[in-house]
C-alpha angles and dihedrals in degrees: 000000000000093000091052093046094240121162114225125213111210114241129176095226136129128211129200124200124202096257101035142050125266113282132187115254122237092224145289125281106210125209095003113178113245120191120186112175104306094340114103128184148130131253142157121261128200111215109222130166107253134170104187103046138030095211138004119202111218129217091257092062093042090052094045095048091039093232115183121186112228106189094174088062095038090235147094120240118218107199099184110147093227099051115003115183146151118248115203115224120219116208122210112234114219125198105237092192095065128065116233114242121220131189127238089254091054091049092049090049092052092050091052090052092053095245117168105264133182131196115216127179125196121214132174116249117195125196092227095057110113118243125235113271120196114247093238092053098046097079090048092052091048092050094053098034090126092065092069105033124178089247129025119239112265095236139070120264116259117283114269133211093264125049116206115238134180111223116206127211115264110275094009117147121231106263113235115176125190115248119259120248114261138191118248091256091053091049091054091049091048091052090048094052093044091051089050094052092044092053090046094052093242093124135013136200111277139179095198116142091244123100134172126182121234134213137180130245119197114242126215091257095054096257123120124249114214109229122190115209103224096165093114091051092046090058094061097037122109104243119232105236096184108130117247121238118272118246096211096096097030116128103176124057129179134191114209120203099193118213099231114353126297103307091094 
């Protein structure tokens, strides 16, 4: 108000903005000249300490000057009979990809104004950092550490009393599906996993008339899970109709997180 040479009339009033608390005004500048483009007029201004804006146009001025926002034209229309005009509006482009930096003084000012504020801390999390193990569980994990070794033994488990067999429907033909197309990176991953299973004795070369295509599914850690499409084989397989055990009287439950599918 001093720079503009305005004379203030003292008024014991308080004004509250949307994002701040009520503050006493310094005074009222009466009949101040306002020029917007070609529109010229006079109005009263209340001088209030503000941090976010230099000036706020009230409803009284908008009504007197007949200002109408026109967002589709990026402008404001002043339909005053004496000097109608269109006022272009310039929007401030903000880079959404960059975080705005504020100083300690700006933060303190925002806290005083009751602005919504959050405190966020950043810490580094590494994949090799050990998780927290309950004290009661640590001795049990140490005792049975051999059950979940870092690498599986490169041999098949000993032969059991029962050998698993897949019984086909009478007269069914051996299903042999063509392989799915793969990207070069998937072909390299397929060769790597096949070589690993060959060296570990999990699979062996075969000329059997059966064939099932494979595909990959991305895992949460970024690696690829090998999935075998056995749908054609399942259609000609004799289904096992033996009823499963009921869980009503069960007392012990387990959750297995298998190492690499169900061939273990």
